[in-house]
PDB file as gemmi writes it, atoms N, CA and C in Angstrom:
CRYST1    1.000    1.000    1.000  90.00  90.00  90.00 P 1                      
ATOM      1  N   MET A   1       0.895  -0.986  -0.522  1.00  0.00           N  
ATOM      2  CA  MET A   1      -0.407  -0.438   0.084  1.00  0.00           C  
ATOM      3  C   MET A   1       0.813   1.276  -0.273  1.00  0.00           C  
ATOM      4  N   LYS A   2       1.889   1.421   0.838  1.00  0.00           N  
ATOM      5  CA  LYS A   2       2.688   2.357   0.909  1.00  0.00           C  
ATOM      6  C   LYS A   2       3.587   3.376  -1.225  1.00  0.00           C  
ATOM      7  N   ARG A   3       4.319   1.395  -0.964  1.00  0.00           N  
ATOM      8  CA  ARG A   3       4.283   1.829  -2.075  1.00  0.00           C  
ATOM      9  C   ARG A   3       3.628   2.593  -2.698  1.00  0.00           C  
ATOM     10  N   THR A   4       2.218   1.913  -3.537  1.00  0.00           N  
ATOM     11  CA  THR A   4       1.120   2.089  -4.634  1.00  0.00           C  
ATOM     12  C   THR A   4       1.100   4.078  -4.227  1.00  0.00           C  
ATOM     13  N   GLN A   5       1.238   4.951  -2.936  1.00  0.00           N  
ATOM     14  CA  GLN A   5       0.716   5.546  -2.368  1.00  0.00           C  
ATOM     15  C   GLN A   5       1.674   6.964  -2.942  1.00  0.00           C  
ATOM     16  N   HIS A   6       3.236   6.085  -2.050  1.00  0.00           N  
ATOM     17  CA  HIS A   6       4.411   7.154  -3.491  1.00  0.00           C  
ATOM     18  C   HIS A   6       4.048   6.970  -3.968  1.00  0.00           C  
ATOM     19  N   LYS A   7       3.972   6.029  -5.435  1.00  0.00           N  
ATOM     20  CA  LYS A   7       3.861   6.612  -6.688  1.00  0.00           C  
ATOM     21  C   LYS A   7       3.375   7.034  -7.154  1.00  0.00           C  
ATOM     22  N   LYS A   8       2.146   7.367  -7.114  1.00  0.00           N  
ATOM     23  CA  LYS A   8       0.778   7.954  -7.057  1.00  0.00           C  
ATOM     24  C   LYS A   8       1.898   9.482  -6.045  1.00  0.00           C  
ATOM     25  N   LEU A   9       2.297  10.327  -5.826  1.00  0.00           N  
ATOM     26  CA  LEU A   9       2.675  11.249  -5.119  1.00  0.00           C  
ATOM     27  C   LEU A   9       3.754  11.774  -6.306  1.00  0.00           C  
ATOM     28  N   LYS A  10       4.442  10.856  -6.404  1.00  0.00           N  
ATOM     29  CA  LYS A  10       5.240  11.394  -6.630  1.00  0.00           C  
ATOM     30  C   LYS A  10       5.038  11.408  -8.625  1.00  0.00           C  
ATOM     31  N   VAL A  11       3.401  11.160  -9.098  1.00  0.00           N  
ATOM     32  CA  VAL A  11       3.498  11.131 -10.397  1.00  0.00           C  
ATOM     33  C   VAL A  11       2.076  12.276 -10.789  1.00  0.00           C  
ATOM     34  N   ILE A  12       2.271  13.124  -8.857  1.00  0.00           N  
ATOM     35  CA  ILE A  12       0.778  13.722  -8.725  1.00  0.00           C  
ATOM     36  C   ILE A  12       1.602  15.347  -8.895  1.00  0.00           C  
ATOM     37  N   LYS A  13       2.730  14.820  -8.356  1.00  0.00           N  
ATOM     38  CA  LYS A  13       3.883  16.675  -8.428  1.00  0.00           C  
ATOM     39  C   LYS A  13       3.192  16.726  -8.734  1.00  0.00           C  
ATOM     40  N   PRO A  14       4.288  16.361 -10.026  1.00  0.00           N  
ATOM     41  CA  PRO A  14       4.751  17.624 -11.749  1.00  0.00           C  
ATOM     42  C   PRO A  14       3.331  17.910 -11.865  1.00  0.00           C  
ATOM     43  N   LEU A  15       1.830  17.271 -11.951  1.00  0.00           N  
ATOM     44  CA  LEU A  15       1.005  17.420 -11.654  1.00  0.00           C  
ATOM     45  C   LEU A  15       0.215  18.355 -12.175  1.00  0.00           C  
ATOM     46  N   LYS A  16       0.793  19.001 -10.399  1.00  0.00           N  
ATOM     47  CA  LYS A  16       0.709  19.708  -9.523  1.00  0.00           C  
ATOM     48  C   LYS A  16       1.576  21.423 -10.050  1.00  0.00           C  
ATOM     49  N   MET A  17       2.879  20.597 -10.006  1.00  0.00           N  
ATOM     50  CA  MET A  17       3.761  22.244 -10.549  1.00  0.00           C  
ATOM     51  C   MET A  17       3.199  22.659 -12.061  1.00  0.00           C  
ATOM     52  N   SER A  18       2.850  21.822 -13.221  1.00  0.00           N  
ATOM     53  CA  SER A  18       2.158  22.809 -14.949  1.00  0.00           C  
ATOM     54  C   SER A  18       1.290  22.649 -14.005  1.00  0.00           C  
ATOM     55  N   GLN A  19       0.477  22.762 -12.728  1.00  0.00           N  
ATOM     56  CA  GLN A  19      -0.696  24.433 -12.778  1.00  0.00           C  
ATOM     57  C   GLN A  19      -0.120  25.106 -12.511  1.00  0.00           C  
ATOM     58  N   GLU A  20       1.352  25.235 -11.131  1.00  0.00           N  
ATOM     59  CA  GLU A  20       1.327  26.390 -10.757  1.00  0.00           C  
ATOM     60  C   GLU A  20       2.056  27.205 -12.179  1.00  0.00           C  
ATOM     61  N   THR A  21       2.850  26.925 -13.109  1.00  0.00           N  
ATOM     62  CA  THR A  21       3.643  26.788 -13.862  1.00  0.00           C  
ATOM     63  C   THR A  21       2.566  27.744 -14.888  1.00  0.00           C  
ATOM     64  N   LYS A  22       1.570  27.112 -15.203  1.00  0.00           N  
ATOM     65  CA  LYS A  22       0.434  27.811 -16.209  1.00  0.00           C  
ATOM     66  C   LYS A  22      -0.848  28.739 -15.384  1.00  0.00           C  
ATOM     67  N   LYS A  23       0.092  29.106 -14.249  1.00  0.00           N  
ATOM     68  CA  LYS A  23      -1.434  29.735 -13.876  1.00  0.00           C  
ATOM     69  C   LYS A  23       0.095  31.561 -13.292  1.00  0.00           C  
ATOM     70  N   GLN A  24       1.182  30.583 -13.173  1.00  0.00           N  
ATOM     71  CA  GLN A  24       2.065  31.722 -13.215  1.00  0.00           C  
ATOM     72  C   GLN A  24       2.631  32.869 -14.922  1.00  0.00           C  
ATOM     73  N   LEU A  25       1.430  31.601 -16.286  1.00  0.00           N  
ATOM     74  CA  LEU A  25       1.942  32.059 -17.710  1.00  0.00           C  
ATOM     75  C   LEU A  25       0.879  33.094 -17.784  1.00  0.00           C  
ATOM     76  N   LYS A  26       0.145  32.058 -16.693  1.00  0.00           N  
ATOM     77  CA  LYS A  26      -1.263  33.646 -16.917  1.00  0.00           C  
ATOM     78  C   LYS A  26      -1.220  34.897 -16.527  1.00  0.00           C  
ATOM     79  N   LYS A  27      -1.337  35.228 -15.922  1.00  0.00           N  
ATOM     80  CA  LYS A  27      -0.568  36.044 -15.399  1.00  0.00           C  
ATOM     81  C   LYS A  27       0.300  36.482 -15.948  1.00  0.00           C  
ATOM     82  N   LEU A  28       1.304  36.334 -16.226  1.00  0.00           N  
ATOM     83  CA  LEU A  28       2.956  36.947 -17.265  1.00  0.00           C  
ATOM     84  C   LEU A  28       1.736  37.945 -18.627  1.00  0.00           C  
ATOM     85  N   LYS A  29       0.972  37.017 -18.701  1.00  0.00           N  
ATOM     86  CA  LYS A  29       0.568  37.761 -20.611  1.00  0.00           C  
ATOM     87  C   LYS A  29      -0.539  38.376 -19.686  1.00  0.00           C  
ATOM     88  N   LYS A  30      -1.458  38.905 -18.455  1.00  0.00           N  
ATOM     89  CA  LYS A  30      -1.442  39.429 -18.156  1.00  0.00           C  
ATOM     90  C   LYS A  30      -1.152  40.340 -18.123  1.00  0.00           C  
ATOM     91  N   LEU A  31      -0.126  40.380 -17.658  1.00  0.00           N  
ATOM     92  CA  LEU A  31       0.581  42.191 -17.473  1.00  0.00           C  
ATOM     93  C   LEU A  31       1.993  41.718 -18.269  1.00  0.00           C  
ATOM     94  N   SER A  32       1.994  41.224 -19.649  1.00  0.00           N  
ATOM     95  CA  SER A  32       2.497  41.762 -20.452  1.00  0.00           C  
ATOM     96  C   SER A  32       1.389  42.651 -20.774  1.00  0.00           C  
ATOM     97  N   THR A  33       0.304  42.125 -21.146  1.00  0.00           N  
ATOM     98  CA  THR A  33      -1.064  43.214 -22.024  1.00  0.00           C  
ATOM     99  C   THR A  33      -0.982  44.216 -21.321  1.00  0.00           C  
ATOM    100  N   THR A  34      -1.214  44.099 -20.533  1.00  0.00           N  
ATOM    101  CA  THR A  34      -1.285  45.645 -19.858  1.00  0.00           C  
ATOM    102  C   THR A  34      -0.151  46.977 -19.603  1.00  0.00           C  
TER     103      THR A  34                                                      
END                                                                             
């Protein structure tokens, strides 16, 4: 059980990172347009 949970965590982490970067990119785009 623990091993599978750890693997899931490893997969989820990059997904969260990509979401964060997307948010940052959106913010940057808004800043550049204004």
